[in-house]
C-alpha angles and dihedrals in degrees: 000000000000091000092053092050092046093050093048094045093047091051091052092047095048091047090053097043099067119173089261094053091044092051091050091050096048093044092205095313121132104235127187095208121046129177097244092048099045109024097144093048093049091047090052090052091051094246100113119052122226091267091055096252127126113220118208096262090058094048092074090055090047091059091044093058091047090051090051092053091046092054090054093040099102093049092045091051090050091051091046092054095052107034133061093202121024117210120197134182115205102203114206088003096182108181091356096237093142091039092060094040092055094044092051095043095050095042100041104019098041100022094231133141108251138183121189127187115198114201127189134154091223110091093197093053091048090052092048091048091052090051091049090048091057092050089053091052092238099117092117092057105036131058130177134212131187115224142096120272090240091065099035116126098193098190095050095043092045095052091049095044097047096033096236137131093209122107106248119235104209113216101183141017118197134179125186113202096336102176125248113317093001084085088058090048088057093047092049090048091052094048091046091051092047091236115183094218130039119182123174134167102202123218136190097354102192105153097091093039090056091052092048090051090056090048095054092045091050131082112307093003094133090052092061114106086226094057092102087062100035097049108050106075095220096048090043093053096044096045093043091054092054093044091047091056091046089052090049090054093054092045092051091049088050087055092054102267127130103223137200131187108212140173102259100185124014113267094242089065100047140344090223090079108126121119122192107202117186130180123194110242104169134264122037117261108233093194089061090063089051090052090052090054091049091052091048092053093044093055099048107295097276123121137182127267091239087076093064093039094054092043088062095043112105 
């Protein structure tokens, strides 16, 4: 039944997306995912309608997903050139948009074997993600599991999900808009697993802002030169988010990862548009930990829990 639907829908979409229409849509941009090449995927993501067309509201999302893939392109090409099978954990996968994008891109764009495990504590989201995976035709490549990252036993879940006895070597851990310290859970997981690629788009970082609020309300808080930043809620939240991501960069470098902070999605689409991309390069960089401590002291003396967690990670 699914095969018949997929064949009919793909035929409609490819008939509609002629070279002329595709050229008009792309407007001269080089895009990794095009409607005629990936109709089932784009339907699963809600970008193509049932008749194969892409109305104007969906076009913005279409360019967003292509921008996401482009930002991860260098790391994906590096993985593709060095691994026969690429294994990815999508931590706090939510609706699995990035899960499906990566699975399709590596399998169809790079021609690699790929296995992706999407993990989320929300049972309803996991069920919806599984449904979306089947629509995209990626059921053989993507599995889902419902649990929190703090209780996730990757090896056990992986063997059960992909029906294998082999110990999985995880190549990448990603997390798209995992809220607050869930982003740090994903980073710690990736470092602990020795993943080559870490890619997170942080969201709602509140840990450091909470600590700054306690500082300014404590003894001598108003006397601090940082009180004008620590006291107003908006400035405190915004500044704390930026400082948190800067701290994460130093901590990842201290763990042996080369790290970049990139614009994930253009600002006009969303303000939650930062991507931290980190690639494992070898030995930890001790000076990076020193830089983290300097940043912590310069911004009020409060750090983030990820520092202690990574310090105890083998």
